[in-house]
N, C-alpha and C positions, 0 to 999 in steps of 0.2 A: 514268385511268378515270374515267368520268363517275360522280357521286356515287351515282346510282340503280341503276346497272348491277348486275344479279344475275350470280352464278356458280354453277357446279354442280361438285361433287367426285366424281371416279370413282376408285374403289379397285379394283385388280386384285391377286387373290392367285394368283401364279403359282407354279411349282414352284421356281425359282431365285431369285426376288425378290417382294417386294410394291411394286407401282407405284401412284403416285398422281398424278392430273392435275387441274388447275383449267380449266374451259371456260367462257368468256364467253357472253353472249347473242347473239352472232354466230356462235358455235360454234367460235371458235378456241381452240386451247390456250394458256393464259397463263403456265402453269407446270408442271413435271414434277418428281417425286422417286421414288427407290427406295430400297429396304433389302434387303439379300440374305438369302436362306435357304439351308440345307444340307439334303441329304437323306440318311437313314440306310438302309444295306443290311446288316442284322445277319445274314442268312442268304442263300443263293443265292435269287434270284428274289423277294426282300423289298424292299419300298420304302415308308419311313415317315418321318413328320415330327411334330414336337412340336408341337400346336395353340398352345401358349404362346409359340413361336417366331413363329408367324404374327401373333398380337397385338401382340407387342414390336416386330416389322418393321412392322406397319400403323401403330402410334403414332408410330414414327420416320419413315416416309414422310409422314404426314399433318402431323407437325410441321415437316418440312422443307418441304412444298408450301406451307404457308400463311406461311411467313416473308416480312415484308413486305407482307402482304395484309391488308386488312380483313377478317377472316373472317365477320364479320356480313353480308357480302353473299353468302355462300353460302346458297342458297335450298333446295338438295336435295342428298343424297347417294346415288349408285348402287354397286353391287358387282357385280365379276365375279371368276371365280376357276377354278382347276383344277377339273375335273369328276371326278365318281366317288369321290372320297376318303370313307372311313368315319371320322366323328368321333363317338365313342360317349361319351355322357353318362349320369351316375347321375342319381338324383331330386333332387339338389342341385346340378345342372349341373356337376359334377366330371368332368374328363376321365378317363376309365376305362384307357386305353392309349394309346400312339402311334397317329396316324391312318395307316390303310393307303391308300396313295396308287394313282392311276390307272395307273401303270405298274408294279404289284406282280403278280406272277405265281403266287403260291401256290396259287390256289383253283380249279385246273382240275378236279380231281375234282368239286367242288361245283358247278362249270358243268355237268358231264355229267348230274348229278342234276336240276338245275333244267330242263335241256331236256326232261325227262320230265314236266313238269308239264302237264296237259292245257290246251291252247290257248296255250301259252307264246309262240310266234313271232307269234301273232295279236294277242296282248294287248300284247306288248313291242315288236314290230316289228323285233327284234334277234335275233342269236345270243347265247347266254350266254359271256361272256369274262371271264377273271379280272380284267380292268381295272376292270368294273362293280362297283357297290356291293353288291347283294344276295349274291353269291358270296361275298364277304369276309365278311359276317355269318353266311353259313353256316359258313365255315371257322370263325370266331370260336365258334359255338355247338359245334362238333365240337371243337375244339383248346382252347379256353380257356372251358369251361362256367361257371366261377365269374365271368369277366367278362361273359359274356352274360346270366348270371341278374341283373346288376345294371343292365343297359342300360334307360334310361328314355327316351332319345331318340337318334336317329341323324340327323346333321347332316352335309351337305355342306360342303367347306372354307369356301366364302364365306359360308355360312348360320351357322358359328360365329362369324365376325366380325359377323354381323348381331346374333346374340344378346349378344355383348359390346358391341355399339354402341346397340342398343335394348331388350334384354331380351325381345324376341319369337322365336318359333320359327316360322320362314317359310322359304319357298324359292320359286323360279319354275319354270315348266313346262319350259324348256330345260334347266336343270341337273337336274331330276327325272327327265327323260325317259332320262338315263344312269345311272339306278339299276337297272333291271329290275324296279322296284316300279310304274312307271307304265303306265297305259292309254294309249299314246301318241296314237292315234287320237283319245280321248276328253279328254285333258289332265287326268287325275284318278288318284289312287292306285287300285291295283287289290287288292282284299281277296284274291283268289286269290293273287296273287304274294307279297304280305305274309305270308300264312299259310305258304306254302313255306318260309320262313326263320324261322318262329316268332315273326313280329311282328304287329302291327295297326296301325290308324291311329292310335293312341294314342301310338306311337313316331315319328310322321311330324311333321315340319312342316307347316303349311297351304300349299297351292299357291297362288299367284298368278301373272298375267302379269308379263312382265318391267318393263312400263310402269306398274304400280300400286304405290302406297305400302304399305309393310309395318309400318310403326311409326315413332317419332320418336327422334332422338338423346337419349340419356339426359342428364340435366341436369348431372351431375358431368362428363360428357366435353365436354359443351356450353361449360361454364364454363371448363374447362381450355384448350379450344382457341379460346375467344373467339367461339364460334358462338352461334346461336340453336338451339332444340331442333326442328332440321328433319326434314322427312320423310327417310326411308330407303327408296329404291324396291326393289322386289324383285330387278331386276337380270337378269344371265343368265350361264350357262356361260361360259367362257372364249372359246369358237369362236364361239358366239352373239352375245356381246358385241362380240367383235372384227368380226364382221360388220355390226353395228349401227354400229361406229366408222367404218367405211369405207363406208357406204351400201348393203351388200348385204342388202337388205330385200324385194325383188320377186322375183317368180317368174322362174325362169331365169337370175338373176344369181349369180355365182360368185366365190369367192377362194380362195386358197392361203396357208396360213400356214406360215412357216418358222420355228418356234421349237424348243423341246425336243423336241416331237413335230412330225411333218408332217401337215397336215390340208388336204384339199381339200373345201370346203364348197359346196353349191349349193342355192338357195332353191326351195322349192316352194309353191303356193297350196293344196295338198291333201296329204292322207298318202299317203304312198309308202313302200314297204319292198321291200329286197332281201336278207334275211338269209342266204341261201345263200350269198352272196359276202362276207359280213362287212362289209356296208356298214351304217353307223350310220343309223337312222330316228329323228329327234328332233324335238321341238317347237322352233320358234324363239322367241326372247325377245319377240317381238310377238304380239298376238292372232291367231288364225285363219290362223298362218303356220307351216309346218314347214320341215326341212330334211333333206336326204341328205348323209352325210360319210364320207369314206375317211379312216383314220387309221393312220399309221405310228408306231411308238412312238418311234423315234430318227430325227431329222433333223439339226438343227444339232448336236445332241450328238456326232454322229459325227465332226464336224470337230474339236470338242474331243479326242476320242479319239484321231484320227489325228495331231493336232498332238503331244500327249503322247507317242503311241507312237514318233513319228520324232525327237523332241527339239527340235520347233520351240517357240518361246517363246509363241505363241498362234495364235489362229486367222487374224487378218490376214496373219501371217507365212505361214501354210499356203496361203492364198488367193493371195498374191504368187507364191509358188514354183508353184503349179499355173498360174496365168496366165501366167507367163514361159514355161514348157515348152509349155503348150497340151495339150489333149487328144488323145492318139495313137489311131489306129486299132489295134484288137487288143491293147490295153493290158491291165493287170491289171483284174480285176473285183471288186468288193467287195460283199458281202450286208450291208445295214446293220441286222440284226437282233440288236443288242447285248443287248437284253432281251426278246427275244421280238418277235412281231409281230401286229397286228391285221388291217386289210384287207390282201389277201384271204385269208390263210392262217388266222387265228386260232389261231396256234401260239405257245404260252408256253415251249416247249421249245428251239425253234431258237435259235443264236446267230450272231453275225457273223463273217465270213471275208473273207480276201484269198485269191483263186486266181487261176490263169493268170499267176503270176510267173515271171520269166526271170532269168537271170544278170545282166542290165543294169538291172533294175527298180531305180530308187531313190526317194527320199521324194517327190519331185515327182510320179512316176508314181502312188504311193500317195494322194497329194494329190488328183489328178484322178479316180482311181478312186473316192474316197470321195464326192466331188461327184456323178460320174455315178451311183453305185449308190443314193444318196438319191433322184436324179432318176428312176431306173427303178423304185423302190419306189413313187413318186408317181404314175407312169404306170400301174402295176397299180392303184392307187386311182382314178384317173381313168376308167380303161376300167371298172371295176366299177361306178362310179355311173352312166356314160353307158348302160350296159347296160339302165337302167331307163327310157330315153327322155330322160331329163333332161340335156341338152346345153348348154352355153355355148361361145360363140366367143370371148369375152374373159374373162380371168381377173385379178382383182385380187390382188397379192401383198402380204403384211404379215409382220410379224415380223422379227427380228434378221437372218435370213439373207437378206431382201430388200436389205440394204445393199451386198452385192457385185453389181456389174454383170456380172461374168464369170460368176459362177454363175446368175444370173437369165436371162442369154442361154441358157446351157447347158440350163436347165430349159424354156425357151420351144421350143428345138430338139427336145428329148426328148419333150415333151408335144404338140407340134405346135398350140400355141396362142399367141394374142397375150397376153403378159403386161404388165399396167400396175402401176406403182407410183403411190401418192397420197399426198399429204401428210398427215402424221399416221399412216402405217400402222404405225410402230413403237410406237405407244401404242394401238393399236386396241382392244384389250378395255378398258382403263381410260377411254378416250374414249367407247367404246360405254356403257359404265356411267354415265358423265355425261350422255350423251344420253337414256338411260332415266331418270335422275332428273329431268331437265327435263320429260319426257313425263308422269311421275309427278305434277308441281305444275301442268302445263298440259295437262289430258286433252284439251282441244279444239284442241290445236296440230297443225298439219299435218305428217304424216310426211316430206313433201318438203322442209320447212323445217327441221326438227329433224335429220332424217338424210339430208341430201344426200351424194352421193358427192363427197369432196375433189377438189381439182384434180389432174389427171395431172401426175406430175413426171418420168416416164420411161416408155418403152415399150420392149418387146423383142418384135421380129417374128421368128417362126420362119423357120428356113431349111429350105426343103422337102426338099433334098437330105439335110441332116443329120438331119432328122426320119425320113426313109425308111431311113437307116442304123440309127439306133436303134431304130425299130420293127421293122425286118426282120432285124437282125443282132444287136444287143446285148441286146434285151429278150428274144428267145428264149433265148439263152444265160443270162441272169440267171434265167429261169424254170427252165430245166433245171439250173442249178447248186443251185438251192434243193430242188428235188425228189430230187436224187442224195445232198444232205447231210443232208436231213431225218431219214431213218432213224437216221443216226448220232447226231444229237443226242437223239432219242427214246429211244434205247437208253443213253444216257450220264447223264440225269438221274435222280437217286435218287429214292425213294418220298418222300412226305410225313412218314413217321415219321423221315427222317433229320434228325439235327441235328449239324452240325460243333461240333467241340471248339475 
């Protein structure tokens, strides 16, 4: 490394781990590190994490990524993270309860109440879903009033890390858009939506654009890590930061993220919304840019589920068995709704299932059904976004699921789109955070220079005949299966006053 070369640190707080990357001035990733996290499910439909574990994992990942590096070359830090999580702090910044996560489904009653707020969909651009932050606070207000009474600040997960890093209360527009407290068109807090959950602007961090600085690294941390007190950029929600990391920053560009959740993300240069189809309408992490997003709650996690269910040691073994067998016509069908679903159903009650089983069904068939079922769920989301007129011919794929050539080809056939893989796609959100950090300290830098699309490493071209089969035969069966099973799940879920022993 040249003596004067600067580097940028990106930190991504995911659901399963904290990732850190170092990016150089040429935009190349020089080092990566990660530290695992666990999720707690203390009751049905609950999903929580301890913010102290986030910070411990962050310190571990940063220490690892800086090993053997002159940390004083780090010029800025950027943040990305899982969206929607409710981190509740008292007046002394103490955490009041475990953070309620994006895939928590307990607040459906509160969602129905928020939908009745005058102008709700016009302000938020979205449906009220249990995953969003505002209904979580409404739930806490109702069920944990002693906790609610002590709430001084509500922070999103990555913004809790920012507080620990800088001492500042700040967020960015892309992450704030997923709270239901933001006026998404105007990119600022809505007093009406805050009041609907008993809050006001004093409870909220200040909203910045993702490429703006929000404070500086605390001196004690800078000394511990061997760094200067560098600026910390606002950053972005994980999907927006992931898009920045693979250059999805212009109108009409799109990406597919295959991680814990499955996300189809398409960029728009103006505000669009389609809440009736549970399409998410959010700000992008860059100024004057928005995006539409379809989200399924369970994507790559479904592969872990089926591997465990069938006794396979891990997901690579599941993928190997699936590929060796190949996807048969008229095989088993999998509904990937293990913890409910967002786009297009907005259904917190539905659960996953295998149907159309026969006496000769084996685990290779179940493996293929799982891959296909996640793909059909993603097709639901793609069609919902395209109904707004925002259509992409080529989609960049990122996330851990992108490592499988077999699955990504299947997805290309299901979606009927050319899918491309790019270098750095697996660290997209952390790389995007590093790019936003560079923009924060180089405000005059060209977006094309800082946020180029990385080189294509592979492409999956859709097979027209297979796409027709999925679209005309399997997708209608998939949709009918959901509609027929939906009443069973709605009837089986206990009320909010139920607490298992």
